[in-house]
C-alpha positions as CSV (number, residue, x, y, z in Angstrom):
1,X,-64.0,-15.8,-24.6
2,X,-64.9,-19.1,-22.4
3,X,-68.5,-19.7,-23.1
4,X,-71.0,-19.6,-19.7
5,X,-71.0,-22.4,-17.5
6,X,-73.9,-23.4,-15.0
7,X,-73.8,-26.3,-12.8
8,X,-76.6,-29.0,-12.3
9,X,-77.5,-30.6,-9.4
10,X,-76.1,-34.3,-9.3
11,X,-77.3,-37.6,-7.2
12,X,-74.2,-39.5,-6.2
13,X,-73.9,-43.4,-4.6
14,X,-71.2,-43.5,-2.7
15,X,-69.5,-46.3,0.3
16,X,-67.6,-45.5,2.4
17,X,-63.7,-47.2,2.7
18,X,-64.5,-49.0,5.9
19,X,-63.3,-52.5,5.1
20,X,-60.8,-50.9,2.7
21,X,-57.1,-51.4,4.1
22,X,-55.8,-55.0,3.4
23,X,-56.2,-55.4,-0.2
24,X,-56.5,-52.5,-1.9
25,X,-52.4,-51.9,-2.5
26,X,-53.2,-54.6,-4.9
27,X,-55.5,-52.9,-7.0
28,X,-53.7,-50.7,-9.3
29,X,-54.2,-50.2,-13.4
30,X,-53.0,-52.8,-15.1
31,X,-53.8,-55.5,-12.6
32,X,-55.0,-58.6,-14.5
33,X,-53.3,-57.5,-18.1
34,X,-49.7,-57.3,-16.6
35,X,-49.7,-59.0,-13.1
36,X,-45.8,-58.0,-12.9
37,X,-46.4,-54.7,-13.7
38,X,-49.1,-54.3,-10.5
39,X,-47.3,-56.4,-8.3
40,X,-44.5,-53.5,-8.6
41,X,-46.9,-50.9,-8.3
42,X,-48.4,-52.6,-5.0
43,X,-44.8,-52.8,-3.6
44,X,-44.6,-49.3,-4.3
45,X,-48.4,-47.6,-3.4
46,X,-47.6,-49.6,0.2
47,X,-50.6,-50.9,2.2
48,X,-53.6,-48.5,2.7
49,X,-54.1,-46.6,5.4
50,X,-58.2,-46.7,6.3
51,X,-58.4,-44.2,8.3
52,X,-56.7,-41.5,5.5
53,X,-58.7,-43.3,3.2
54,X,-61.8,-42.7,5.0
55,X,-61.2,-39.0,5.5
56,X,-60.3,-38.5,2.3
57,X,-63.5,-40.2,1.1
58,X,-65.7,-38.1,3.5
59,X,-63.8,-34.6,2.3
60,X,-64.8,-36.1,-1.2
61,X,-69.0,-36.1,-0.1
62,X,-68.7,-32.9,1.7
63,X,-67.3,-31.5,-1.6
64,X,-70.8,-32.8,-3.6
65,X,-72.4,-32.0,-0.7
66,X,-70.8,-28.2,-1.1
67,X,-72.1,-27.9,-5.0
68,X,-75.4,-28.7,-4.3
69,X,-75.1,-32.3,-5.1
70,X,-76.7,-35.4,-3.0
71,X,-75.3,-37.9,-1.9
72,X,-76.5,-41.5,-0.8
73,X,-74.3,-43.9,1.0
74,X,-73.9,-47.4,0.6
75,X,-73.3,-49.2,3.7
76,X,-70.0,-51.4,3.3
77,X,-70.2,-55.2,4.4
78,X,-67.4,-56.7,5.6
79,X,-65.1,-59.2,3.8
80,X,-65.8,-56.3,0.4
81,X,-62.7,-54.0,0.4
82,X,-63.6,-53.0,-3.1
83,X,-67.2,-51.8,-2.2
84,X,-65.9,-48.0,-2.2
85,X,-66.1,-48.4,-5.7
86,X,-69.3,-47.7,-6.2
87,X,-69.2,-46.2,-10.0
88,X,-67.9,-50.3,-10.8
89,X,-71.1,-52.1,-10.0
90,X,-73.8,-50.1,-12.0
91,X,-74.6,-48.0,-14.7
92,X,-77.9,-45.5,-13.8
93,X,-79.0,-44.1,-16.9
94,X,-83.2,-42.4,-16.9
95,X,-83.7,-44.6,-13.9
96,X,-82.5,-47.3,-15.8
97,X,-80.1,-49.5,-13.3
98,X,-77.7,-52.1,-16.0
99,X,-75.5,-54.2,-13.0
100,X,-72.2,-54.9,-13.1
101,X,-70.6,-58.4,-13.9
102,X,-67.2,-59.4,-12.7
103,X,-65.1,-62.5,-13.1
104,X,-64.0,-62.2,-9.8
105,X,-66.1,-63.8,-7.4
106,X,-65.7,-61.4,-4.6
107,X,-66.9,-58.5,-6.8
108,X,-70.1,-60.7,-7.5
109,X,-70.4,-60.4,-3.9
110,X,-69.9,-56.2,-4.4
111,X,-72.2,-55.7,-7.0
112,X,-75.2,-57.9,-5.9
113,X,-74.9,-55.7,-2.5
114,X,-75.1,-53.0,-4.5
115,X,-78.0,-53.8,-7.0
116,X,-80.3,-55.2,-3.0
117,X,-79.6,-51.0,-2.4
118,X,-81.4,-50.2,-5.8
119,X,-84.0,-52.8,-5.2
120,X,-84.7,-51.1,-1.7
121,X,-84.5,-47.4,-3.0
122,X,-87.6,-47.1,-5.8
123,X,-85.3,-48.6,-8.8
124,X,-87.8,-50.6,-10.2
125,X,-85.7,-51.3,-14.1
126,X,-82.8,-53.5,-13.2
127,X,-80.8,-55.5,-14.8
128,X,-78.2,-58.4,-14.2
129,X,-76.3,-58.5,-16.9
130,X,-75.2,-61.2,-19.0
131,X,-72.2,-60.2,-20.3
132,X,-68.9,-58.9,-18.4
133,X,-68.7,-55.2,-18.0
134,X,-67.6,-52.9,-14.8
135,X,-70.6,-50.3,-14.3
136,X,-70.0,-47.3,-15.2
137,X,-66.3,-48.1,-15.1
138,X,-66.3,-48.9,-18.4
139,X,-69.2,-46.5,-19.6
140,X,-69.4,-42.8,-20.1
141,X,-72.7,-40.8,-20.6
142,X,-73.2,-37.7,-22.7
143,X,-76.7,-35.8,-24.3
144,X,-76.2,-37.7,-27.0
145,X,-73.9,-40.4,-26.5
146,X,-73.1,-43.5,-24.1
147,X,-69.4,-44.0,-25.1
148,X,-68.5,-47.7,-23.7
149,X,-64.8,-49.2,-23.2
150,X,-64.0,-52.3,-24.7
151,X,-60.4,-54.7,-25.0
152,X,-59.8,-55.3,-21.5
153,X,-63.1,-55.9,-19.8
154,X,-66.5,-55.1,-21.6
155,X,-66.8,-56.3,-25.4
156,X,-69.3,-55.9,-27.8
157,X,-71.9,-58.1,-26.2
158,X,-72.1,-55.9,-23.1
159,X,-72.5,-52.9,-25.2
160,X,-75.2,-53.8,-27.2
161,X,-76.7,-55.7,-24.0
162,X,-76.5,-51.3,-22.8
163,X,-78.3,-50.2,-25.6
164,X,-80.4,-52.5,-25.8
165,X,-81.6,-52.2,-21.8
166,X,-81.3,-48.1,-21.7
167,X,-82.5,-47.2,-25.1
168,X,-79.3,-45.2,-25.7
169,X,-77.1,-45.4,-28.7
170,X,-73.6,-46.8,-28.0
171,X,-70.7,-45.5,-29.4
172,X,-67.3,-48.7,-28.8
173,X,-64.4,-47.3,-28.0
174,X,-60.7,-49.6,-28.2
175,X,-58.9,-49.6,-25.4
176,X,-55.4,-50.8,-26.3
177,X,-53.3,-49.4,-22.7
178,X,-53.0,-51.6,-20.3
179,X,-52.1,-49.0,-17.6
180,X,-55.8,-47.2,-18.2
181,X,-58.2,-51.2,-19.2
182,X,-60.8,-49.0,-18.0
183,X,-62.7,-45.9,-19.6
184,X,-62.9,-44.3,-16.8
185,X,-59.2,-43.9,-17.0
186,X,-59.0,-42.4,-20.4
187,X,-61.8,-40.4,-21.0
188,X,-64.4,-37.6,-18.3
189,X,-67.1,-36.5,-19.1
190,X,-67.4,-32.1,-18.2
191,X,-70.4,-31.2,-19.3
192,X,-73.0,-34.1,-20.4
193,X,-75.5,-31.8,-21.6
194,X,-73.4,-30.0,-24.1
195,X,-71.6,-33.3,-25.2
196,X,-68.3,-31.9,-23.9
197,X,-65.2,-34.5,-22.7
198,X,-61.8,-34.7,-22.4
199,X,-59.6,-37.6,-23.0
200,X,-56.5,-38.9,-23.4
201,X,-55.7,-39.6,-27.1
202,X,-52.9,-42.7,-26.7
203,X,-54.8,-44.9,-24.5
204,X,-57.2,-45.6,-27.7
205,X,-57.1,-47.4,-30.8
206,X,-56.0,-45.5,-34.1
207,X,-59.4,-45.9,-35.2
208,X,-61.5,-45.1,-31.8
209,X,-59.7,-41.7,-32.0
210,X,-60.2,-41.0,-35.0
211,X,-64.4,-41.5,-33.8
212,X,-63.2,-39.2,-30.6
213,X,-62.1,-36.4,-33.3
214,X,-65.0,-36.7,-35.0
215,X,-67.8,-36.9,-31.9
216,X,-65.8,-34.5,-30.3
217,X,-63.9,-31.9,-32.5
218,X,-63.5,-29.9,-29.2
219,X,-62.4,-32.2,-26.9
220,X,-59.8,-31.5,-24.2
221,X,-56.8,-33.6,-24.9
222,X,-54.9,-34.9,-22.0
223,X,-51.1,-35.2,-21.6
224,X,-49.9,-38.0,-20.2
225,X,-48.1,-36.7,-16.8
226,X,-52.2,-35.6,-16.4
227,X,-53.7,-38.9,-17.6
228,X,-51.0,-41.3,-15.6
229,X,-52.6,-38.7,-12.1
230,X,-55.9,-40.5,-12.9
231,X,-56.6,-36.9,-14.0
232,X,-59.5,-38.6,-16.3
233,X,-61.1,-40.0,-13.2
234,X,-63.1,-37.1,-12.5
235,X,-66.6,-35.9,-12.5
236,X,-68.1,-33.1,-14.1
237,X,-71.5,-31.3,-13.1
238,X,-71.7,-28.4,-16.4
239,X,-69.3,-26.0,-14.6
240,X,-67.2,-27.6,-11.8
241,X,-65.0,-30.3,-12.6
242,X,-63.6,-32.5,-9.2
243,X,-60.4,-34.2,-10.0
244,X,-57.5,-35.3,-8.0
245,X,-55.3,-32.7,-6.6
246,X,-52.1,-33.8,-8.0
247,X,-53.7,-33.2,-11.7
248,X,-55.7,-30.0,-11.0
249,X,-52.0,-27.9,-11.1
250,X,-51.5,-29.1,-14.8
251,X,-55.2,-29.0,-15.7
252,X,-56.3,-25.9,-14.0
253,X,-55.4,-23.5,-16.8
254,X,-57.1,-25.9,-19.7
255,X,-59.8,-26.2,-17.5
256,X,-60.8,-22.2,-16.5
257,X,-59.5,-21.3,-20.3
258,X,-63.0,-23.2,-21.1
259,X,-65.1,-21.5,-18.5
260,X,-64.9,-24.3,-15.7
261,X,-64.3,-24.2,-12.2
262,X,-61.3,-27.5,-11.0
263,X,-61.6,-28.4,-7.5
264,X,-59.2,-30.7,-7.0
265,X,-59.1,-33.1,-3.6
266,X,-57.0,-35.5,-2.6
267,X,-56.9,-39.2,-3.5
268,X,-53.8,-40.4,-2.3
269,X,-55.0,-43.7,-0.3
270,X,-58.4,-43.9,-2.2
271,X,-56.0,-44.0,-5.4
272,X,-54.5,-47.6,-4.3
273,X,-57.6,-49.0,-5.2
274,X,-56.7,-48.4,-9.1
275,X,-59.4,-45.7,-9.1
276,X,-60.6,-42.2,-7.2
277,X,-63.0,-39.2,-7.7
278,X,-65.3,-40.9,-10.2
279,X,-65.1,-44.5,-9.7
280,X,-66.2,-43.7,-5.5
281,X,-69.0,-41.9,-7.2
282,X,-72.4,-43.4,-9.0
283,X,-74.1,-41.1,-10.6
284,X,-77.8,-41.9,-10.3
285,X,-78.8,-40.1,-13.2
286,X,-83.3,-39.9,-13.4
């Protein structure tokens, strides 16, 4: 029998994809680690449709609101097409904001714009990191752990910096699949209060898979088809799991069996930025 579930109201920071179309098709999982593969994926994806991306973003925002969550809006700036990916710009835990640090100059401007928003909205504890990380794209938060991906972007120094600033124990996980270079494509938190997660085992090194098995023995394991459909780029509130509609059919039964209520949304255009539900939704914890 599925355990009783209860949704907890959340607060998210989102940024509409107003300046999205002209470069989004080049942003695919594996970009920077497999240039030829990324280029082929970009050609297959085609140029992004800004109006369709905006409609999908607005629908995602309305889904959150309908579930009782609050959405704050970050105003997009011209020339910064990836601002829609707010989860890549920071990690927020207990009201503390750890900024992101990218090697790409344009992302640096996006990260600075996001930190300015925090400074102007009552977040007093901000840190501009010394070591590279992709914000919540590289981290996942549960009641007991701060999970941190490494291997493609963030590394041990970034993990130590996060632990020291946020005061949470960090568990480093080695990512090995260039198609899933950030933790947000390999693992999703379904119920943070209960330490319940879903993940795709082949995305991790053997040692990290063993760590995950020990920490989360009852985790939901996700196969290749759903992982490729960005199923783990999802957001859970303890009851609802908002995830791409293309993946919802594959995971629907498994989630419902555990007592969750899956909510599928269309992210076809947003996906051309290399993400979707979670990557466009930075949780403002505390």
